[in-house]
SEFI-491794 format. One line per 8 residues: number of its first residue (from 1); their letters; for each residue x, y negated, z negated of C-alpha. Coordinates in Angstrom, 3 decimals, decimal comma, always signed. Layout:
N
NUM = a = X/Y/Z; ...
! end
This chain:
757
1 = madlfssa = +65,702/+56,137/+11,188; +66,062/+53,978/+8,106; +62,896/+52,201/+6,965; +63,370/+48,789/+5,408; +60,257/+49,357/+3,322; +61,115/+52,860/+2,128; +63,204/+52,186/-0,966; +62,130/+50,404/-4,136
9 = pgrhepla = +63,876/+47,077/-4,717; +66,711/+47,095/-7,221; +68,423/+44,432/-9,289; +71,215/+44,057/-6,734; +68,739/+42,743/-4,177; +67,676/+39,070/-3,984; +64,704/+38,000/-6,064; +62,728/+37,041/-2,945
17 = yrmrprtl = +63,080/+40,612/-1,649; +62,286/+42,226/-5,003; +59,125/+40,123/-5,481; +57,568/+40,890/-2,146; +53,900/+41,809/-2,742; +53,029/+45,469/-2,386; +49,234/+45,110/-2,104; +46,774/+42,604/-0,691
25 = defagqeh = +45,801/+41,547/-4,221; +49,414/+40,531/-4,899; +49,704/+38,656/-1,607; +49,760/+34,884/-2,132; +48,110/+32,397/+0,206; +46,815/+32,894/+3,751; +43,281/+33,189/+2,441; +42,046/+32,218/+5,885
33 = ivgkgrll = +43,142/+35,584/+7,310; +43,334/+38,009/+4,352; +40,679/+36,570/+2,016; +37,744/+38,685/+0,982; +35,539/+39,444/+3,952; +38,087/+38,298/+6,550; +38,626/+40,456/+9,606; +42,284/+41,311/+8,943
41 = rrviqadq = +41,576/+42,366/+5,361; +38,758/+44,631/+6,529; +40,960/+46,160/+9,227; +43,806/+46,835/+6,769; +41,512/+48,339/+4,136; +39,802/+50,521/+6,753; +43,201/+51,548/+8,187; +41,935/+50,710/+11,687
49 = lsslifyg = +44,861/+48,668/+12,915; +45,287/+47,542/+16,489; +48,354/+45,705/+17,754; +48,963/+42,469/+15,842; +51,287/+39,465/+16,086; +51,929/+37,314/+13,014; +52,994/+33,770/+13,857; +54,045/+31,154/+11,313
57 = ppgsgktt = +56,888/+29,183/+9,711; +59,658/+30,834/+7,658; +58,598/+31,982/+4,215; +54,876/+32,098/+4,997; +54,640/+35,867/+4,444; +54,803/+37,501/+7,893; +57,229/+40,276/+6,924; +55,601/+40,586/+3,526
65 = laqviant = +52,201/+41,141/+5,106; +53,749/+43,839/+7,266; +55,102/+45,482/+4,109; +51,629/+45,393/+2,550; +50,276/+47,138/+5,646; +53,085/+49,698/+5,375; +52,006/+50,437/+1,804; +48,362/+50,760/+2,862
73 = tksrfitl = +48,267/+52,580/+6,188; +48,437/+56,365/+6,533; +50,402/+56,085/+9,759; +54,179/+56,402/+10,014; +55,708/+52,940/+9,615; +58,920/+52,055/+11,494; +60,703/+48,714/+11,250; +63,007/+47,034/+13,731
81 = navlsgvk = +64,619/+43,619/+13,577; +64,904/+42,073/+17,032; +68,137/+40,309/+16,031; +69,887/+43,583/+15,138; +68,111/+46,065/+17,410; +67,867/+46,550/+21,145; +66,491/+48,961/+23,736; +68,500/+51,878/+22,302
89 = elresiee = +66,900/+51,563/+18,860; +63,510/+51,015/+20,462; +63,803/+54,254/+22,451; +64,730/+56,168/+19,295; +61,667/+54,749/+17,549; +59,432/+55,694/+20,482; +60,770/+59,261/+20,482; +60,062/+59,534/+16,755
97 = akqnrdly = +56,534/+58,175/+17,343; +55,898/+60,718/+20,123; +57,031/+63,576/+17,877; +54,741/+62,427/+15,051; +51,856/+62,208/+17,508; +52,450/+65,533/+19,252; +53,487/+67,668/+16,256; +51,539/+66,146/+13,374
105 = arrttlfv = +48,772/+64,120/+15,079; +50,010/+61,144/+13,078; +49,938/+57,576/+14,320; +52,995/+55,305/+14,234; +53,021/+51,617/+13,450; +56,081/+49,757/+14,764; +56,948/+46,492/+13,057; +59,271/+44,232/+15,072
113 = devhrwnk = +60,540/+41,278/+13,047; +61,419/+38,139/+15,024; +60,018/+39,751/+18,148; +60,603/+36,551/+20,136; +64,352/+37,268/+19,960; +63,968/+40,112/+22,432; +64,367/+39,102/+26,041; +61,775/+39,885/+28,699
121 = aqqdallp = +63,371/+43,221/+29,660; +63,406/+44,388/+26,036; +59,784/+43,377/+25,528; +58,831/+45,082/+28,806; +60,389/+48,317/+27,498; +57,881/+48,266/+24,630; +54,804/+47,560/+26,729; +54,010/+51,098/+28,087
129 = wvengtvi = +54,034/+52,631/+24,606; +51,709/+49,975/+23,238; +49,505/+50,428/+26,296; +49,107/+54,205/+25,885; +48,760/+54,053/+22,098; +52,016/+55,802/+21,211; +52,738/+52,957/+18,785; +50,684/+50,234/+17,175
137 = ligatten = +52,738/+47,058/+17,397; +53,032/+44,510/+14,604; +55,217/+41,616/+15,693; +56,394/+38,682/+13,585; +57,613/+35,419/+15,059; +58,275/+31,815/+14,064; +57,772/+30,710/+17,679; +54,504/+30,290/+19,530
145 = pyfevnra = +53,792/+33,788/+20,917; +51,931/+32,344/+23,897; +55,256/+30,928/+25,109; +57,882/+33,264/+23,642; +56,270/+36,720/+23,816; +55,525/+38,752/+26,935; +52,056/+37,835/+28,201; +51,145/+41,477/+28,601
153 = lvsrsrif = +51,952/+42,129/+24,935; +50,015/+39,043/+23,859; +46,973/+40,122/+25,867; +46,980/+43,505/+24,077; +47,435/+42,067/+20,589; +45,396/+40,038/+18,151; +47,318/+36,970/+17,020; +47,104/+35,662/+13,452
161 = qlkgleee = +48,667/+32,318/+12,555; +50,083/+32,022/+9,040; +50,517/+28,643/+7,412; +53,033/+27,297/+4,938; +51,868/+28,185/+1,421; +49,869/+25,692/-0,603; +51,377/+24,383/-3,840; +48,973/+26,403/-5,997
169 = dlyavarr = +50,106/+29,556/-4,156; +53,763/+28,708/-4,820; +53,031/+28,134/-8,510; +51,478/+31,601/-8,635; +54,530/+33,120/-6,908; +56,928/+31,464/-9,371; +54,931/+32,451/-12,445; +54,663/+36,048/-11,235
177 = aladperg = +58,424/+36,217/-10,762; +59,049/+34,848/-14,256; +56,549/+37,266/-15,834; +57,325/+40,523/-13,970; +59,589/+42,671/-16,211; +60,575/+45,137/-13,463; +61,210/+43,031/-10,384; +61,448/+39,540/-11,859
185 = ygsyrvsi = +62,648/+37,962/-15,096; +59,901/+39,098/-17,464; +62,388/+41,091/-19,549; +64,435/+37,946/-20,301; +63,587/+34,907/-22,390; +63,160/+32,401/-19,579; +61,311/+29,119/-19,943; +60,953/+26,395/-17,354
193 = tkealthl = +59,730/+22,873/-17,909; +56,680/+21,611/-16,093; +58,745/+18,968/-14,294; +61,314/+21,524/-13,139; +58,705/+23,922/-11,777; +56,856/+21,087/-10,037; +60,110/+19,972/-8,403; +60,921/+23,479/-7,149
201 = vriangda = +57,408/+23,941/-5,752; +57,251/+20,602/-3,958; +60,721/+20,797/-2,439; +60,098/+24,380/-1,264; +57,715/+22,820/+1,271; +55,396/+25,837/+1,585; +58,261/+28,384/+1,804; +57,971/+31,131/-0,829
209 = rsllnale = +61,417/+32,508/+0,016; +63,020/+29,105/-0,525; +61,231/+28,762/-3,864; +62,316/+32,196/-5,128; +65,901/+31,684/-3,956; +66,072/+28,406/-5,875; +64,460/+29,988/-8,948; +66,952/+32,872/-8,798
217 = lavettpe = +69,875/+30,464/-8,573; +68,546/+28,407/-11,489; +67,931/+31,415/-13,767; +71,109/+33,372/-13,037; +73,562/+30,436/-13,146; +72,235/+28,666/-16,245; +73,738/+31,032/-18,900; +77,485/+31,619/-19,062
225 = rfpprsde = +76,949/+35,155/-17,872; +74,018/+37,077/-16,445; +72,296/+39,157/-17,690; +72,266/+37,126/-20,907; +72,259/+38,476/-24,426; +68,900/+39,755/-25,653; +68,528/+36,832/-28,092; +69,631/+34,170/-25,615
233 = eivitlpi = +66,989/+31,869/-24,123; +67,336/+30,525/-20,584; +65,813/+27,050/-20,271; +65,351/+25,601/-16,784; +65,145/+21,819/-16,916; +64,612/+19,264/-14,161; +68,357/+18,579/-13,654; +68,992/+22,318/-13,246
241 = aeesiqrk = +66,104/+22,584/-10,768; +67,460/+19,629/-8,790; +70,830/+21,326/-8,500; +69,199/+24,566/-7,357; +67,131/+23,048/-4,549; +68,185/+19,559/-3,635; +66,181/+18,517/-0,595; +63,458/+19,524/+1,819
249 = vvlydkeg = +64,409/+21,092/+5,113; +62,916/+19,100/+7,977; +61,207/+21,691/+10,177; +61,825/+20,334/+13,645; +62,992/+22,094/+16,773; +63,167/+19,831/+19,788; +62,252/+22,712/+22,084; +59,830/+24,618/+19,855
257 = dyhfdtis = +56,437/+24,368/+18,176; +57,492/+21,889/+15,499; +58,531/+19,483/+18,239; +55,118/+19,702/+19,921; +53,204/+19,739/+16,640; +54,994/+16,618/+15,387; +54,557/+14,615/+18,582; +50,895/+15,715/+18,565
265 = afiksvrg = +50,492/+14,414/+14,998; +52,197/+11,170/+16,030; +49,945/+10,608/+19,054; +46,783/+11,446/+17,107; +47,784/+9,048/+14,306; +48,311/+6,204/+16,785; +45,039/+7,060/+18,549; +43,330/+7,058/+15,157
273 = sdadaaly = +44,705/+3,560/+14,378; +46,627/+4,756/+11,309; +49,847/+2,760/+11,471; +51,202/+4,279/+8,234; +50,878/+7,854/+9,465; +52,220/+6,891/+12,885; +55,371/+5,371/+11,344; +55,830/+8,474/+9,163
281 = wlarmvaa = +55,715/+10,868/+12,129; +57,976/+8,506/+14,082; +60,489/+8,678/+11,211; +60,268/+12,483/+11,208; +61,136/+12,589/+14,900; +63,929/+10,008/+14,717; +65,490/+11,688/+11,670; +65,464/+15,018/+13,507
289 = gedphfif = +67,255/+13,508/+16,529; +64,342/+13,284/+18,961; +65,143/+11,432/+22,189; +63,632/+7,900/+21,867; +62,986/+7,863/+25,618; +60,641/+10,823/+25,157; +58,750/+8,913/+22,448; +58,495/+5,823/+24,661
297 = rrmlilas = +57,174/+7,938/+27,549; +54,407/+9,289/+25,340; +53,547/+5,768/+24,164; +53,350/+4,527/+27,758; +50,794/+7,254/+28,462; +48,864/+6,395/+25,311; +48,803/+2,689/+26,188; +46,623/+3,491/+29,214
305 = edvgmadp = +44,831/+6,616/+27,978; +43,758/+5,486/+24,500; +44,079/+1,673/+24,466; +43,384/+0,951/+28,102; +41,058/-1,937/+28,863; +40,443/-2,653/+25,188; +43,862/-4,376/+25,285; +45,346/-4,527/+28,795
313 = ralpfvea = +48,486/-6,109/+27,304; +49,417/-2,849/+25,535; +50,983/-1,266/+28,628; +53,343/-4,180/+29,491; +54,178/-4,575/+25,793; +55,359/-0,943/+25,453; +57,190/-1,214/+28,768; +58,987/-4,327/+27,467
321 = aaaafdrv = +59,870/-2,567/+24,181; +61,296/+0,388/+26,117; +63,398/-1,953/+28,258; +64,632/-3,760/+25,138; +65,609/-0,438/+23,587; +67,674/+0,440/+26,654; +69,526/-2,880/+26,381; +70,112/-2,711/+22,602
329 = glpegrfh = +70,516/+1,025/+21,929; +70,693/+2,723/+18,535; +70,533/+2,051/+15,657; +68,989/-1,423/+16,144; +66,746/-0,126/+18,923; +64,641/+1,580/+16,247; +63,061/-1,835/+15,630; +61,629/-1,732/+19,152
337 = lahaviyl = +60,316/+1,793/+18,597; +58,590/+0,751/+15,397; +57,305/-2,472/+16,976; +55,659/-0,594/+19,841; +54,157/+1,986/+17,466; +52,616/-0,666/+15,210; +51,224/-2,565/+18,221; +49,550/+0,536/+19,656
345 = atapksns = +48,253/+1,776/+16,290; +46,619/-1,554/+15,460; +45,325/-2,260/+18,970; +41,618/-1,746/+19,766; +40,981/+1,568/+21,455; +39,177/+2,610/+24,630; +39,464/+5,773/+26,704; +37,420/+4,470/+29,621
353 = tlgffdal = +40,278/+5,329/+32,023; +39,207/+8,956/+31,647; +36,405/+8,097/+34,061; +38,940/+8,659/+36,826; +39,266/+12,326/+35,904; +35,485/+12,740/+35,988; +35,571/+11,323/+39,499; +38,509/+13,560/+40,399
361 = alveseaa = +36,653/+16,667/+39,189; +33,677/+15,663/+41,307; +35,863/+15,076/+44,359; +37,349/+18,554/+43,954; +33,886/+20,086/+43,878; +31,410/+20,555/+46,686; +29,251/+17,778/+45,238; +31,664/+15,180/+46,593
369 = adevpnhl = +31,351/+16,207/+50,247; +29,140/+13,227/+51,137; +30,311/+11,028/+53,953; +31,400/+7,412/+53,562; +28,293/+5,171/+53,794; +28,020/+3,514/+57,186; +28,233/-0,059/+55,883; +31,543/+0,726/+54,126
377 = rdasrdke = +33,259/+2,257/+57,139; +36,059/+0,579/+59,055; +34,491/-1,785/+61,586; +37,710/-2,754/+63,360; +37,701/+0,232/+65,772; +34,207/+1,454/+66,514; +31,681/-1,070/+65,299; +30,141/-1,446/+68,749
385 = gfghgegy = +29,985/+2,289/+69,542; +28,784/+3,666/+66,205; +27,755/+0,607/+64,246; +30,356/+1,242/+61,570; +30,463/-1,506/+58,964; +27,041/-2,837/+59,906; +25,119/-4,115/+56,914; +28,168/-4,722/+54,704
393 = lyphafkd = +27,789/-7,773/+52,458; +31,004/-9,752/+51,961; +31,169/-10,502/+48,180; +33,166/-13,730/+48,584; +30,282/-15,226/+50,540; +28,051/-15,063/+47,467; +27,916/-16,836/+44,127; +30,452/-15,560/+41,580
401 = hwvaqqyl = +31,996/-13,541/+44,443; +29,630/-10,633/+43,817; +26,557/-9,158/+45,436; +24,559/-6,003/+44,656; +25,041/-3,268/+47,209; +25,721/+0,476/+47,145; +29,327/+1,649/+47,264; +28,868/+5,346/+46,407
409 = psglqgkl = +27,780/+8,052/+48,876; +24,031/+8,539/+49,016; +24,189/+11,819/+47,100; +25,977/+10,126/+44,181; +23,746/+7,092/+43,696; +23,474/+6,302/+40,000; +26,544/+8,370/+39,063; +28,594/+6,653/+36,321
417 = fyepsdvg = +32,329/+7,106/+35,849; +33,451/+3,964/+34,038; +31,902/+3,449/+30,602; +33,184/+0,142/+29,164; +33,640/+0,174/+25,406; +32,476/-2,582/+23,080; +35,842/-3,324/+21,432; +38,709/-5,676/+22,206
425 = featiraq = +39,066/-7,297/+25,603; +36,749/-4,710/+27,135; +33,915/-6,031/+24,993; +34,184/-9,366/+26,806; +33,605/-7,719/+30,196; +31,139/-5,078/+29,033; +28,053/-7,285/+29,156; +28,816/-8,426/+32,691
433 = avrrrevq = +29,674/-4,898/+33,865; +26,477/-3,458/+32,392; +24,306/-6,262/+33,762; +25,715/-5,850/+37,258; +25,332/-2,081/+37,057; +21,657/-2,450/+36,169; +21,096/-4,532/+39,274; +23,208/-2,104/+41,280
441 = latavepp = +21,200/+0,898/+40,149; +17,938/-0,907/+40,814; +18,822/-0,943/+44,501; +19,007/+2,859/+44,557; +16,031/+5,203/+44,861; +15,060/+6,270/+41,327; +13,709/+9,766/+40,609; +10,195/+9,948/+39,160
449 = sqevltfs = +10,168/+9,636/+35,371; +8,793/+12,363/+33,157; +6,525/+11,737/+30,230; +8,116/+12,451/+26,843; +5,897/+14,604/+24,676; +6,196/+16,486/+21,383; +4,844/+19,787/+20,124; +5,138/+22,075/+17,099
457 = psstghwl = +3,210/+25,250/+16,136; +0,159/+24,885/+13,887; -0,941/+27,088/+11,024; -2,847/+29,280/+13,498; +0,451/+30,758/+14,683; +1,695/+30,982/+18,248; -1,054/+29,343/+20,293; +0,937/+28,905/+23,470
465 = ertggrrg = +1,833/+31,327/+26,204; +5,414/+30,222/+26,794; +6,688/+30,270/+30,309; +10,343/+30,592/+31,326; +10,870/+26,998/+32,441; +13,203/+25,133/+30,141; +12,765/+27,404/+27,153; +16,208/+28,957/+27,506
473 = aqlsaird = +17,787/+25,532/+27,878; +15,935/+24,335/+24,786; +17,164/+27,219/+22,657; +20,688/+26,787/+23,982; +20,524/+23,118/+23,019; +19,478/+24,027/+19,457; +22,330/+26,538/+19,209; +24,880/+24,053/+20,548
481 = rlfsalsv = +23,772/+21,323/+18,130; +23,993/+23,668/+15,150; +27,489/+24,954/+15,862; +28,721/+21,518/+16,879; +27,670/+20,233/+13,447; +29,554/+23,070/+11,718; +32,920/+22,689/+13,529; +33,543/+26,425/+13,119
489 = rrhdrilv = +37,152/+27,685/+12,943; +38,359/+31,041/+14,241; +38,925/+32,492/+10,752; +35,675/+31,300/+9,144; +33,091/+33,533/+7,497; +29,568/+32,728/+8,686; +26,161/+33,660/+7,321; +23,501/+33,564/+10,053
497 = leprpgll = +19,804/+33,319/+9,182; +17,076/+33,359/+11,810; +13,665/+35,052/+11,919; +14,698/+37,127/+14,918; +18,381/+37,854/+15,552; +20,013/+37,090/+18,865; +20,288/+33,345/+19,496; +22,887/+32,424/+16,875
505 = vgeavrlt = +24,703/+35,627/+16,000; +26,406/+36,070/+19,373; +27,847/+32,563/+19,294; +29,009/+33,072/+15,695; +30,876/+36,249/+16,654; +32,540/+34,530/+19,613; +33,681/+31,573/+17,510; +35,175/+33,614/+14,628
513 = peggvwia = +37,379/+36,364/+16,098; +39,577/+36,406/+12,965; +36,782/+35,723/+10,487; +33,525/+37,540/+9,943; +29,780/+37,247/+10,553; +26,987/+38,307/+8,223; +23,426/+38,106/+9,541; +20,310/+38,146/+7,410
521 = vasaddaa = +17,665/+40,439/+8,873; +14,110/+40,934/+7,694; +13,786/+44,641/+8,501; +15,639/+47,822/+9,353; +14,467/+47,359/+12,948; +16,195/+43,985/+13,122; +19,328/+45,542/+11,631; +19,239/+48,200/+14,343
529 = lvthlare = +18,840/+45,438/+16,946; +21,973/+43,685/+15,652; +23,892/+46,946/+15,754; +22,698/+47,573/+19,295; +23,683/+44,110/+20,493; +27,156/+44,512/+18,988; +27,723/+48,105/+20,101; +30,578/+47,155/+22,447
537 = lpeterpv = +32,567/+45,400/+19,699; +35,108/+47,260/+17,508; +33,474/+48,382/+14,292; +35,475/+45,968/+12,103; +34,412/+43,000/+14,243; +30,675/+43,656/+14,285; +28,313/+41,364/+12,369; +27,208/+42,811/+9,043
545 = pvlmelpl = +23,385/+43,023/+8,690; +22,023/+41,887/+5,306; +18,425/+42,890/+4,573; +16,544/+39,989/+3,005; +13,104/+38,462/+3,300; +12,723/+35,731/+5,902; +11,769/+32,953/+6,155; +13,549/+31,746/+3,035
553 = aetvrslr = +10,334/+30,856/+1,241; +9,635/+34,595/+1,020; +13,068/+35,213/-0,506; +12,545/+32,481/-3,118; +9,128/+33,853/-4,045; +10,619/+37,326/-4,434; +13,436/+36,012/-6,628; +11,021/+34,082/-8,811
561 = kgeggraq = +8,854/+37,166/-9,258; +11,875/+39,275/-10,223; +13,181/+36,631/-12,596; +9,968/+36,030/-14,484; +8,908/+33,075/-12,407; +11,908/+30,898/-13,178; +12,543/+28,023/-10,817; +16,260/+28,554/-10,220
569 = pplpgqfl = +17,621/+31,412/-8,089; +20,127/+33,869/-9,616; +23,881/+33,362/-9,554; +25,351/+33,789/-6,078; +27,413/+36,802/-7,152; +24,296/+38,583/-8,413; +22,432/+37,635/-5,254; +25,160/+39,067/-3,010
577 = agfgldee = +25,526/+42,187/-5,125; +21,825/+42,806/-4,624; +22,579/+43,373/-0,950; +25,636/+45,545/-1,577; +28,118/+42,744/-0,801; +31,255/+41,657/-2,639; +30,212/+39,272/-5,427; +33,219/+37,025/-4,697
585 = lrfeaivg = +32,302/+36,609/-1,027; +31,634/+33,008/+0,030; +30,994/+31,518/+3,450; +32,688/+28,629/+5,227; +29,543/+28,131/+7,300; +25,847/+28,945/+7,002; +23,653/+28,450/+10,057; +19,952/+29,088/+10,491
593 = rnlltras = +16,745/+27,991/+12,159; +13,045/+27,935/+11,301; +13,585/+29,122/+7,726; +11,748/+26,443/+5,729; +8,799/+25,443/+7,930; +6,141/+26,981/+5,685; +7,898/+26,467/+2,349; +6,520/+24,318/-0,455
601 = aserrdai = +8,626/+21,462/-1,807; +9,950/+23,521/-4,729; +10,606/+26,553/-2,513; +12,466/+24,354/-0,062; +14,624/+22,971/-2,883; +15,407/+26,407/-4,335; +16,143/+27,896/-0,914; +18,684/+25,205/-0,030
609 = allaslla = +20,209/+25,459/-3,529; +20,625/+29,200/-3,024; +22,360/+28,701/+0,318; +24,576/+25,960/-1,142; +25,727/+28,327/-3,896; +26,904/+30,806/-1,252; +29,209/+28,260/+0,406; +32,940/+28,221/-0,187
617 = pggriala = +34,379/+24,852/-1,305; +34,296/+22,591/+1,734; +31,865/+24,917/+3,505; +29,130/+23,460/+5,696; +25,505/+24,330/+6,305; +23,430/+23,513/+9,398; +19,723/+24,311/+9,684; +17,365/+23,578/+12,574
625 = evvpamaq = +13,699/+23,297/+11,635; +10,694/+22,622/+13,856; +8,742/+19,722/+12,291; +4,961/+20,426/+12,491; +4,097/+16,924/+11,238; +5,673/+15,524/+14,409; +3,795/+17,928/+16,680; +2,286/+17,145/+20,083
633 = rlsalldf = -0,971/+15,203/+19,902; -3,341/+16,738/+22,423; -5,187/+13,457/+22,690; -2,131/+11,965/+24,394; -2,457/+14,492/+27,231; -6,022/+13,694/+28,170; -7,535/+11,246/+30,606; -10,519/+9,622/+28,825
641 = grapnglr = -11,532/+7,585/+31,890; -15,208/+8,682/+31,981; -15,518/+9,818/+28,367; -17,986/+8,066/+26,038; -16,718/+4,911/+24,359; -14,939/+5,547/+21,097; -14,246/+9,251/+21,744; -10,545/+8,710/+22,323
649 = qhfedaee = -10,078/+6,732/+19,100; -12,097/+9,239/+17,069; -10,067/+12,155/+18,486; -6,744/+10,429/+17,775; -7,810/+9,613/+14,197; -8,880/+13,220/+13,617; -5,534/+14,531/+14,859; -3,581/+12,157/+12,646
657 = raytdpsn = -5,541/+13,338/+9,592; -4,687/+16,936/+10,544; -0,986/+16,180/+10,781; -0,785/+14,038/+7,634; -2,865/+16,219/+5,305; -0,913/+16,303/+1,996; -2,721/+19,482/+0,926; -1,327/+21,429/+3,894
665 = plvawgpd = +2,307/+22,401/+3,143; +2,913/+23,035/+6,831; +2,697/+19,328/+7,683; +3,365/+17,744/+4,290; +7,099/+17,343/+4,876; +9,581/+15,729/+7,224; +13,327/+15,305/+7,774; +13,640/+13,085/+4,690
673 = dlaraaae = +12,284/+15,907/+2,523; +14,988/+18,236/+3,879; +17,667/+15,666/+3,069; +16,240/+15,173/-0,426; +16,274/+18,920/-1,125; +19,878/+19,154/+0,095; +20,920/+16,277/-2,151; +19,237/+17,968/-5,130
681 = aelaevta = +21,283/+21,075/-4,282; +24,385/+18,842/-4,750; +25,438/+19,051/-1,122; +27,584/+16,191/+0,153; +27,625/+14,344/+3,485; +23,954/+15,222/+4,005; +22,282/+14,148/+7,236; +18,818/+15,000/+8,551
689 = ttdalgek = +18,206/+13,921/+12,126; +15,521/+14,756/+14,657; +15,881/+15,712/+18,279; +13,277/+16,038/+21,010; +13,831/+19,054/+23,245; +11,802/+19,535/+26,393; +10,275/+22,683/+27,842; +7,474/+23,883/+30,140
697 = rrigerel = +4,369/+25,443/+28,515; +0,904/+26,700/+29,377; -2,197/+26,825/+27,197; -4,447/+29,865/+27,520; -8,154/+30,171/+26,640; -7,507/+32,388/+23,619; -4,925/+29,996/+22,214; -7,097/+26,930/+22,717
705 = aawlsags = -10,035/+28,686/+21,048; -7,886/+29,581/+18,028; -6,588/+26,020/+17,905; -10,118/+24,544/+17,760; -11,637/+27,210/+15,492; -12,825/+26,453/+11,978; -10,166/+28,845/+10,698; -7,339/+26,482/+11,599
713 = aygrslad = -6,393/+23,311/+9,745; -6,555/+21,462/+13,056; -10,058/+22,713/+13,849; -11,304/+21,871/+10,334; -9,981/+18,347/+10,666; -11,872/+17,879/+13,944; -15,050/+19,286/+12,380; -14,780/+16,914/+9,413
721 = slsaeeqq = -14,085/+13,852/+11,574; -16,128/+14,314/+14,746; -19,799/+14,836/+15,347; -20,928/+18,100/+16,915; -21,463/+16,300/+20,221; -17,960/+14,750/+20,087; -16,427/+18,137/+19,294; -18,105/+19,593/+22,371
729 = qvaqllsr = -16,922/+16,702/+24,526; -13,310/+17,088/+23,316; -13,387/+20,837/+23,944; -14,638/+20,276/+27,488; -11,899/+17,714/+28,201; -9,188/+20,028/+26,851; -10,499/+22,988/+28,819; -10,909/+21,076/+32,061
737 = qlldreld = -7,602/+19,157/+31,995; -5,110/+21,382/+30,149; -5,993/+25,050/+30,588; -3,692/+27,124/+32,795; -1,600/+24,166/+33,844; +2,130/+23,858/+33,432; +2,719/+21,028/+30,991; +5,848/+19,194/+29,916
745 = wtttvall = +6,319/+19,563/+26,177; +8,995/+18,291/+23,845; +9,554/+20,144/+20,594; +10,719/+17,958/+17,724; +13,448/+19,685/+15,743; +15,076/+18,441/+12,531; +18,777/+19,188/+12,106; +19,904/+19,331/+8,472
753 = vgkrs = +23,659/+19,252/+7,844; +25,451/+19,274/+4,496; +28,768/+20,155/+2,916; +29,774/+21,696/-0,397; +32,222/+19,307/-2,000
! end
């Protein structure tokens, strides 16, 4: 069977075909899936392909990427075009694949261009051979594969979404075509003005094929004949470029992805109160022939969902505009469309109506099985027999036509569904609603409150015997806060740093199925642990262990020693190369916890600077650090009822001196110091916040003894501040009231977030 990729391109073929990249290094754009360290690049280079589907707009490089794979893989590569081929051609390809497998033990990769063009029966005919591994499928489609491709095929394939090329990528494509003497115009004297090239790139609208077609037309029609004479120069000016590519193609299919993507952009712009963007997306839809009634329907939904009680007039206003449009029609009816859009975009916003769906979810669960309270039941039929309705207070009989009483089932007392916002009309009713709710809740039975405490490890190490309790929930909360701050995308590359692997790496792998995860480990044992935890993942998707000293203070000290004591860490490329990694590798996200607790101020600064240098432009970093200076004060846990006068105050003063000792680097820092170090590392959008996370803990005799010993900073502070008799009294109180009891603790954690600009 003929292979579209088998023959070298000749001069009779279009420029766009001739200039198709042959290797990954020549491939332009799509850095989010084929950049250094990305999953797809690793899979291609390792020749460990599984079934793939490439999804993206025309000219984004789907077929080209398939050609690159064809040039890289050792398997037999067969190409079909779903527009030109059917079941007959598919069967021939399968037979060829079976022969290669049975006779030569050679795999076959089947590339199906525009795979969405095949109907369900044709796609079903392919499924068994993908299932049993006879062929590795690579499909390319401009339509959303989740809607247009057989679900069984989708479930057995990894989907990669390609985007329209950025302008800098298109510039590179054009310059390569002009410079290449074999496939492009490098053997001719071609020059193009800056304005002409800029025009071609911008009007191409992310489509490399469109750009190259326009460039080909401009070059080959400018001279009187082509090829030109050897001494003839071809000059492409702006007027020539304008003739070659005159206008952008509006990508809009009223039944496809562009339809849904555009209406999504429109709704989000209105919700975001950006009237300019909303009018732009409205114009895109109207120019493409979208049904105005569809747009009005979406605005009617938005008027209640996103404006709601902030401006109750929004719903009747849009309804009136829709009615006016029906009476006037096009083209004048576009005024009513625009009027409604501007009203909604500039209106105050509230999504408090979503409280209904919270209530609906509860009703659909077992939690909503409570019966109607007796005083709310219908009293017209069985008041005498069952007492239904007894105790009901008639609001109109009271001042302001309101009285506090319970309207929810007993099991739902205190449950909140409606959260009034503080904008627009809703702000005028918020105060009253909140005040009445406070009275309402006061009539319900309140659960006992729990004391809020804080704790952080001291310089003596782990002095607590941790029980199960809320520890897992606490760690999960730290993990959730870190990844929420990063806003990780599926194709991101993440560097994970934690003293012991396990908490963060699993979440990182789950969030980046098309990206990659690198995890810093302190020892070969930790590396083996990572490998063990990831043993069920395909080899190309496993996190990559990177041996380095943790916490980061140790790494900085090691770097300083190796660099003659200099304050600044080495260049990021040198640092990565030291661990056997690609020097050009950069990360979209870096996440870690408990890396800087024992670092000095300069070590903290250098460590954050090192991490910042490893970020890609726009990359984010999130670190969670326990703050020892905000640790639990044991004095707050004790009952000093019968203790000697003054003992409590002396104990509290001694503790404060221990936790504010500037000579102890463990406690001589706080969240502001983290933020300052991040700012010095030239990170942008820096925030350093604290969070109190609760857990259950027990104190054992050994731990308490270590805590009070003269070898700990805490014990020395007590010895310096208290008399021998007071020390003995404090020790007795701690032993009698705290030992072997389950205590509620709250660990104070600082969350540092920053971004490389």
